[in-house]
C-alpha positions in Angstrom: -35.6 12.5 95.9 -36.6 14.9 93.1 -34.2 13.1 90.7 -35.9 9.8 91.5 -39.3 11.3 91.0 -38.3 12.7 87.6 -36.8 9.4 86.5 -39.9 7.6 87.6 -42.1 10.1 85.7 -40.0 9.7 82.6 -40.2 5.9 82.9 -44.0 6.2 83.1 -44.1 8.4 80.0 -41.9 5.9 78.1 -44.1 3.0 79.1 -47.3 4.9 78.2 -45.7 5.8 74.8 -44.8 2.1 74.2 -48.3 1.0 75.1 -49.8 3.5 72.6 -47.5 2.2 69.9 -48.4 -1.4 70.6 -52.1 -0.5 70.7 -51.9 1.2 67.3 -49.9 -1.6 65.7 -51.4 -3.0 62.5 -52.9 -6.5 62.6 -52.5 -7.4 58.9 -55.3 -8.9 56.9 -55.3 -11.9 54.7 -53.9 -11.2 51.2 -56.2 -9.7 48.6 -56.7 -11.7 45.4 -56.1 -10.3 42.0 -53.2 -8.3 40.4 -51.4 -6.1 42.8 -50.4 -2.6 41.5 -48.4 0.0 43.3 -48.9 3.7 42.3 -47.4 6.9 43.6 -49.4 10.1 44.0 -47.6 13.2 45.2 -44.9 11.1 46.7 -47.3 8.8 48.6 -47.9 5.1 47.8 -51.2 3.7 46.8 -51.8 -0.1 46.7 -54.4 -1.3 44.2 -55.8 -4.7 43.3 -57.3 -5.4 39.9 -59.2 -8.6 39.3 -61.4 -10.1 36.5 -61.5 -9.8 32.7 -59.5 -6.7 31.5 -62.3 -5.7 29.1 -65.1 -6.2 31.6 -67.3 -3.4 33.0 -65.4 -1.8 35.9 -66.7 -2.0 39.4 -64.8 -0.2 42.3 -65.0 -1.9 45.7 -64.4 0.4 48.7 -63.7 -1.2 52.1 -65.0 -0.7 55.6 -63.5 1.3 58.5 -59.9 0.4 59.2 -60.2 -2.7 57.0 -58.5 -4.1 53.9 -60.0 -4.6 50.5 -59.2 -8.3 51.1 -62.7 -8.4 52.8 -64.0 -8.3 49.2 -62.1 -11.4 48.0 -65.2 -13.6 47.6 -67.2 -10.8 46.0 -64.4 -9.9 43.7 -64.2 -13.5 42.5 -68.0 -13.7 42.0 -67.9 -10.5 40.0 -65.0 -11.8 37.9 -66.9 -15.0 37.2 -69.8 -12.9 35.9 -67.5 -10.9 33.6 -66.8 -7.8 35.6 -63.4 -6.2 36.3 -63.0 -5.0 39.9 -60.7 -2.2 41.1 -59.8 -2.1 44.8 -57.8 0.7 46.4 -56.4 0.1 49.9 -57.3 3.2 51.9 -54.6 5.4 53.3 -52.7 3.6 56.1 -53.8 0.1 55.0 -51.3 -2.3 53.5 -49.1 -0.6 51.0 -51.0 2.7 50.9 -49.3 5.5 52.8 -50.8 6.9 55.9 -52.1 10.5 55.4 -49.5 13.1 56.3 -52.2 15.3 57.8 -55.9 15.1 58.8 -57.7 13.9 55.6 -61.3 14.7 54.4 -63.5 12.2 52.6 -62.8 14.0 49.4 -59.1 13.2 49.8 -60.0 9.5 49.6 -62.2 10.3 46.6 -59.2 12.0 44.9 -57.1 9.0 45.5 -59.7 6.9 43.6 -59.9 9.5 40.8 -56.1 9.3 40.4 -56.2 5.5 40.3 -58.9 5.4 37.6 -57.0 8.0 35.6 -53.8 6.0 35.9 -55.6 2.9 34.6 -57.2 4.9 31.8 -60.8 4.3 33.0 -62.6 7.3 31.6 -66.1 5.7 31.3 -68.5 5.9 34.3 -67.9 3.1 36.8 -70.1 1.4 39.4 -69.1 1.9 43.0 -69.7 -0.6 45.8 -69.0 0.7 49.2 -69.1 -1.2 52.5 -69.7 0.9 55.7 -67.0 3.6 55.7 -66.5 2.8 52.0 -70.0 3.9 51.3 -69.0 7.4 52.5 -66.0 7.5 50.1 -68.3 6.3 47.3 -70.8 9.1 48.0 -68.0 11.7 48.3 -66.6 10.5 44.9 -70.1 10.6 43.3 -70.7 14.1 44.8 -67.4 15.4 43.3 -67.4 13.4 40.0 -71.1 12.6 39.2 -70.2 12.1 35.5 -67.8 9.3 36.4 -70.3 7.2 38.3 -73.0 4.9 36.8 -74.5 3.8 40.1 -73.8 3.3 43.8 -74.3 0.0 45.5 -74.0 0.5 49.3 -73.7 -2.2 52.0 -74.4 -1.3 55.6 -74.6 2.4 54.7 -74.4 5.0 57.4 -73.5 8.6 57.4 -72.7 9.3 61.0 -70.7 8.0 63.9 -72.0 4.7 65.4 -73.8 4.8 68.8 -71.3 5.2 71.7 -71.4 1.5 72.9 -70.8 0.3 69.3 -68.0 2.8 68.8 -66.3 1.6 72.0 -66.6 -2.0 70.8 -65.1 -1.2 67.4 -62.1 0.5 69.0 -61.7 -2.5 71.4 -61.6 -4.9 68.4 -59.0 -2.7 66.6 -56.5 -2.8 69.4 -54.6 -6.1 69.2 -53.1 -5.4 72.6 -56.5 -6.1 74.2 -57.3 -9.6 75.6 -58.5 -11.9 72.8 -61.7 -12.9 74.7 -62.6 -9.2 75.1 -61.9 -8.5 71.5 -64.0 -11.4 70.3 -67.0 -10.3 72.4 -66.6 -6.7 71.1 -66.4 -8.1 67.6 -69.7 -9.9 68.0 -71.4 -6.9 69.5 -70.3 -4.4 66.9 -70.3 -6.4 63.7 -72.3 -9.6 63.7 -75.8 -10.8 64.1 -76.8 -12.5 67.4 -75.6 -16.1 67.4 -73.2 -15.7 64.6 -69.6 -16.9 64.9 -67.1 -14.4 63.6 -64.5 -15.8 61.2 -60.8 -15.7 62.2 -60.1 -13.2 59.4 -62.1 -10.6 61.3 -60.1 -11.0 64.5 -57.3 -9.9 62.2 -57.2 -7.3 59.4 -57.4 -4.2 61.5 -55.4 -1.0 60.8 -55.9 1.4 63.8 -54.0 4.4 62.5 -55.9 4.2 59.2 -59.1 4.0 61.3 -58.2 7.2 63.2 -57.6 9.0 59.9 -61.0 7.8 58.6 -62.7 8.9 61.8 -61.2 12.3 61.4 -62.3 12.5 57.8 -65.9 11.6 58.7 -66.0 14.1 61.5 -64.4 17.0 59.5 -66.0 16.7 56.1 -69.3 18.7 56.0 -72.0 16.2 55.5 -74.0 18.4 53.2 -71.1 18.2 50.7 -71.2 14.4 50.2 -74.2 12.7 51.8 -76.4 13.0 48.8 -73.8 11.5 46.4 -74.4 14.1 43.7 -77.7 14.9 42.1 -79.0 11.9 40.1 -76.8 8.8 40.6 -79.1 5.8 41.3 -78.4 4.2 44.7 -79.1 0.7 45.9 -78.6 -0.2 49.5 -78.4 -3.6 51.2 -79.3 -3.0 54.8 -78.4 -5.7 57.4 -81.1 -6.5 59.9 -78.8 -6.4 62.9 -76.6 -3.4 62.0 -75.3 -2.1 65.3 -73.2 0.6 63.7 -75.7 2.0 61.1 -79.1 0.6 61.9 -81.1 3.3 60.1 -78.6 4.4 57.6 -80.2 3.1 54.4 -83.7 4.0 55.5 -82.7 7.5 56.4 -81.2 8.0 52.9 -84.3 6.6 51.3 -86.4 9.2 53.2 -84.1 12.0 52.0 -83.9 10.8 48.4 -87.0 8.6 47.7 -86.7 8.8 43.9 -83.1 7.7 43.8 -82.7 5.2 46.6 -83.8 1.6 46.8 -83.3 -0.3 50.1 -83.4 -4.1 50.5 -83.2 -5.6 54.0 -81.0 -8.6 54.7 -82.1 -10.8 57.5 -79.7 -12.5 59.8 -76.8 -10.2 59.1 -74.8 -7.6 61.0 -72.6 -4.7 60.0 -69.9 -7.1 58.8 -72.2 -8.2 56.0 -69.6 -9.5 53.7 -68.3 -12.5 55.7 -71.7 -13.3 57.2 -73.7 -13.7 54.0 -71.3 -13.7 51.0 -73.7 -15.4 48.6 -76.6 -13.1 49.3 -74.3 -10.1 49.0 -73.0 -11.3 45.7 -76.5 -12.0 44.4 -77.6 -8.5 45.4 -74.6 -6.7 43.9 -74.8 -8.7 40.7 -78.5 -8.0 40.3 -77.8 -4.2 40.5 -74.8 -4.3 38.1 -76.5 -6.5 35.5 -79.6 -4.3 35.5 -77.3 -1.3 34.8 -75.5 -3.2 32.0 -78.9 -4.1 30.3 -80.0 -0.4 30.3 
């Protein structure tokens, strides 16, 4: 009897372990455009995409929570057409970038970016464009290397965990083992404006283990060390009207840093601002970058 109970318990443990593995399985994104580069830092792989004219001003694009830099494909092309060169580093655990070996901090992601820029011999200050979680990495980089940043352009910029109902919806979307209908409803709830139809690309493109590492980094990096993004870097924020994950993020930073921060509201957009209104996002980003080039 005891032997049967032990065997049954072992079977349950194995099934539970299998379900966890299936739940955390990557759901790969569409391919990123541009030149693919593979680098190695301290024995770990980093996947980088470079796009646009080689001599153009450099713009770094930093992706959202548990997402690939392929979300920036349309924006990267718009910037290339305008003469800018974009650099996109897949976050640890996404695509060809190695998952962190231990719990990372936001500054670890910033150090990855510093390594990539050094490897590509980009010594001049660069503009950083960060979407959602990417905005935190951008601010961490600017806090540690203020002399290497010309400006920050932040999209759907928060500095804290989303509200519980939004956080639960995000994790539902990430887990491909969940029923498709439930994932789609969660996707609409967490990322899109009311009435919007999410693109198929956002039902895919999720990297749960990378997301867990990023959540750890946000929770364990002291906010006072990165939230202000250095001392004098200009910050422009495009704030979606229906941002369920970071509704007050841009306005809160504006209150804290009124002389450095400009906030522009974008009507009819949710947290997934890039696929919802790509043309408006591109216009906003280009306006900030071209103003910096003119200075």
